[in-house]
C-alpha positions as a Markdown table, in Angstrom:
| # | Residue | x | y | z |
|---|---|---|---|---|
| 1 | Unk | -287.0 | -85.8 | 5.8 |
| 2 | Unk | -285.7 | -82.6 | 7.2 |
| 3 | Unk | -282.1 | -82.0 | 7.7 |
| 4 | Unk | -280.8 | -81.4 | 11.1 |
| 5 | Unk | -279.3 | -78.0 | 10.1 |
| 6 | Unk | -281.6 | -75.0 | 10.5 |
| 7 | Unk | -281.5 | -72.6 | 7.6 |
| 8 | Unk | -280.1 | -69.1 | 8.6 |
| 9 | Unk | -281.9 | -66.1 | 7.3 |
| 10 | Unk | -279.8 | -63.5 | 5.5 |
| 11 | Unk | -280.0 | -60.2 | 7.4 |
| 12 | Unk | -277.7 | -58.2 | 5.1 |
| 13 | Unk | -279.1 | -55.3 | 2.9 |
| 14 | Unk | -278.5 | -55.6 | -0.7 |
| 15 | Unk | -277.0 | -52.2 | -1.7 |
| 16 | Unk | -276.5 | -53.0 | -5.4 |
| 17 | Unk | -279.9 | -51.5 | -6.5 |
| 18 | Unk | -279.1 | -48.3 | -4.5 |
| 19 | Unk | -275.7 | -48.0 | -6.2 |
| 20 | Unk | -277.4 | -48.4 | -9.6 |
| 21 | Unk | -279.9 | -45.6 | -8.8 |
| 22 | Unk | -277.2 | -43.3 | -7.6 |
| 23 | Unk | -275.1 | -43.9 | -10.7 |
| 24 | Unk | -278.2 | -43.1 | -12.9 |
| 25 | Unk | -278.8 | -39.9 | -10.9 |
| 26 | Unk | -275.1 | -38.9 | -11.2 |
| 27 | Unk | -275.3 | -39.3 | -15.0 |
| 28 | Unk | -278.5 | -37.2 | -15.2 |
| 29 | Unk | -276.9 | -34.4 | -13.2 |
| 30 | Unk | -273.7 | -34.5 | -15.3 |
| 31 | Unk | -275.7 | -34.2 | -18.5 |
| 32 | Unk | -278.0 | -31.5 | -17.3 |
| 33 | Unk | -275.5 | -29.3 | -15.4 |
| 34 | Unk | -274.2 | -27.4 | -18.4 |
| 35 | Unk | -277.8 | -26.4 | -19.3 |
| 36 | Unk | -278.4 | -25.0 | -15.8 |
| 37 | Unk | -275.7 | -22.3 | -16.2 |
| 38 | Unk | -277.5 | -19.0 | -15.9 |
| 39 | Unk | -276.3 | -15.7 | -17.1 |
| 40 | Unk | -277.8 | -12.3 | -17.4 |
| 41 | Unk | -280.8 | -12.2 | -19.8 |
| 42 | Unk | -279.7 | -9.9 | -22.6 |
| 43 | Unk | -281.3 | -9.7 | -26.1 |
| 44 | Unk | -278.2 | -9.1 | -28.2 |
| 45 | Unk | -278.4 | -7.0 | -31.4 |
| 46 | Unk | -278.2 | -8.9 | -34.7 |
| 47 | Unk | -275.4 | -7.6 | -37.0 |
| 48 | Unk | -273.3 | -9.0 | -39.8 |
| 49 | Unk | -269.9 | -9.5 | -38.3 |
| 50 | Unk | -267.0 | -11.9 | -38.2 |
| 51 | Unk | -266.8 | -14.4 | -35.3 |
| 52 | Unk | -263.9 | -14.1 | -32.9 |
| 53 | Unk | -261.4 | -16.7 | -34.0 |
| 54 | Unk | -260.1 | -17.6 | -30.5 |
| 55 | Unk | -260.7 | -15.9 | -27.2 |
| 56 | Unk | -257.8 | -15.4 | -24.9 |
| 57 | Unk | -257.8 | -17.3 | -21.6 |
| 58 | Unk | -257.8 | -14.1 | -19.7 |
| 59 | Unk | -261.1 | -12.5 | -20.5 |
| 60 | Unk | -263.9 | -10.8 | -18.7 |
| 61 | Unk | -267.5 | -10.3 | -19.8 |
| 62 | Unk | -269.6 | -7.2 | -18.9 |
| 63 | Unk | -273.3 | -7.3 | -19.5 |
| 64 | Unk | -275.8 | -4.4 | -19.7 |
| 65 | Unk | -279.4 | -5.4 | -19.4 |
| 66 | Unk | -282.4 | -3.5 | -20.9 |
| 67 | Unk | -282.7 | -1.6 | -17.6 |
| 68 | Unk | -279.1 | -0.2 | -18.0 |
| 69 | Unk | -277.8 | -2.2 | -15.1 |
| 70 | Unk | -274.2 | -3.4 | -15.4 |
| 71 | Unk | -273.2 | -6.9 | -14.6 |
| 72 | Unk | -269.7 | -8.2 | -14.1 |
| 73 | Unk | -269.7 | -11.8 | -15.0 |
| 74 | Unk | -267.1 | -12.9 | -12.5 |
| 75 | Unk | -267.5 | -15.5 | -9.7 |
| 76 | Unk | -268.1 | -13.1 | -6.9 |
| 77 | Unk | -270.4 | -10.8 | -8.9 |
| 78 | Unk | -272.8 | -13.3 | -10.5 |
| 79 | Unk | -276.3 | -11.7 | -11.0 |
| 80 | Unk | -275.4 | -8.6 | -9.0 |
| 81 | Unk | -276.3 | -5.4 | -10.7 |
| 82 | Unk | -273.7 | -2.6 | -10.4 |
| 83 | Unk | -273.7 | 1.1 | -11.1 |
| 84 | Unk | -271.1 | 2.5 | -13.5 |
| 85 | Unk | -269.0 | 3.8 | -10.7 |
| 86 | Unk | -269.1 | 0.5 | -8.8 |
| 87 | Unk | -268.2 | -1.3 | -12.0 |
| 88 | Unk | -265.3 | 1.0 | -12.6 |
| 89 | Unk | -263.9 | 0.4 | -9.0 |
| 90 | Unk | -264.1 | -3.3 | -9.5 |
| 91 | Unk | -262.5 | -3.2 | -12.9 |
| 92 | Unk | -259.6 | -1.1 | -11.5 |
| 93 | Unk | -258.9 | -3.8 | -9.0 |
| 94 | Unk | -259.1 | -6.6 | -11.6 |
| 95 | Unk | -257.0 | -4.8 | -14.3 |
| 96 | Unk | -254.3 | -3.7 | -11.8 |
| 97 | Unk | -253.3 | -7.3 | -11.5 |
| 98 | Unk | -253.5 | -8.1 | -15.2 |
| 99 | Unk | -253.8 | -5.3 | -17.8 |
| 100 | Unk | -253.8 | -7.7 | -20.7 |
| 101 | Unk | -257.3 | -9.0 | -20.0 |
| 102 | Unk | -259.7 | -8.9 | -23.0 |
| 103 | Unk | -263.1 | -7.4 | -22.2 |
| 104 | Unk | -266.2 | -8.6 | -23.9 |
| 105 | Unk | -269.4 | -6.4 | -23.8 |
| 106 | Unk | -272.9 | -7.9 | -24.0 |
| 107 | Unk | -275.4 | -5.1 | -24.3 |
| 108 | Unk | -279.1 | -5.5 | -24.8 |
| 109 | Unk | -280.3 | -4.0 | -28.0 |
| 110 | Unk | -282.7 | -1.8 | -26.1 |
| 111 | Unk | -279.9 | -0.1 | -24.1 |
| 112 | Unk | -279.4 | 3.5 | -24.9 |
| 113 | Unk | -276.1 | 4.2 | -26.7 |
| 114 | Unk | -275.2 | 6.8 | -24.0 |
| 115 | Unk | -274.8 | 4.0 | -21.5 |
| 116 | Unk | -272.6 | 2.0 | -23.7 |
| 117 | Unk | -270.5 | 5.1 | -24.5 |
| 118 | Unk | -270.1 | 5.8 | -20.8 |
| 119 | Unk | -268.8 | 2.3 | -20.3 |
| 120 | Unk | -266.5 | 2.5 | -23.3 |
| 121 | Unk | -265.0 | 5.7 | -22.0 |
| 122 | Unk | -264.4 | 4.2 | -18.5 |
| 123 | Unk | -262.8 | 1.1 | -20.1 |
| 124 | Unk | -260.5 | 3.1 | -22.4 |
| 125 | Unk | -259.2 | 5.0 | -19.3 |
| 126 | Unk | -258.4 | 1.6 | -17.7 |
| 127 | Unk | -256.5 | 0.4 | -20.8 |
| 128 | Unk | -257.4 | -3.3 | -21.0 |
| 129 | Unk | -255.9 | -5.6 | -23.6 |
| 130 | Unk | -258.8 | -5.2 | -25.9 |
| 131 | Unk | -262.5 | -4.4 | -25.9 |
| 132 | Unk | -264.9 | -6.6 | -27.9 |
| 133 | Unk | -268.7 | -6.5 | -28.6 |
| 134 | Unk | -270.7 | -9.7 | -28.5 |
| 135 | Unk | -273.6 | -9.8 | -30.9 |
| 136 | Unk | -275.9 | -12.3 | -32.6 |
| 137 | Unk | -275.4 | -13.2 | -36.2 |
| 138 | Unk | -277.7 | -11.5 | -38.6 |
| 139 | Unk | -280.7 | -13.7 | -39.5 |
| 140 | Unk | -281.2 | -13.5 | -43.3 |
| 141 | Unk | -284.6 | -15.2 | -43.8 |
């Protein structure tokens, strides 16, 4: 015996599996995003020094790669190589607004000391809050 009512077909799309997939992708991107932050590839020298206890919130990092190119690690200058004169011009603009900025230098261990000395001389003329070197801890194997 068949009932007199005809069975209607559901024509709705079940979106729950799509939402599950999207949530999994969101979690994957959230976990991997910090590892995708790219900086300038610099092989830092290894020295025996004390770690910086606490960095100020107002700081700026300048990197010098093995080809003696200067990089200002600031949003609008990411991965853009600068000459020493271009770097000085940009630093004047930044330091005119806030002279208490701490500057951190990341210099490749293959960079000639003369390049670092030129940069230090320019920085001393601009009078930032402080100038710090970033190094790797010495590996005592």
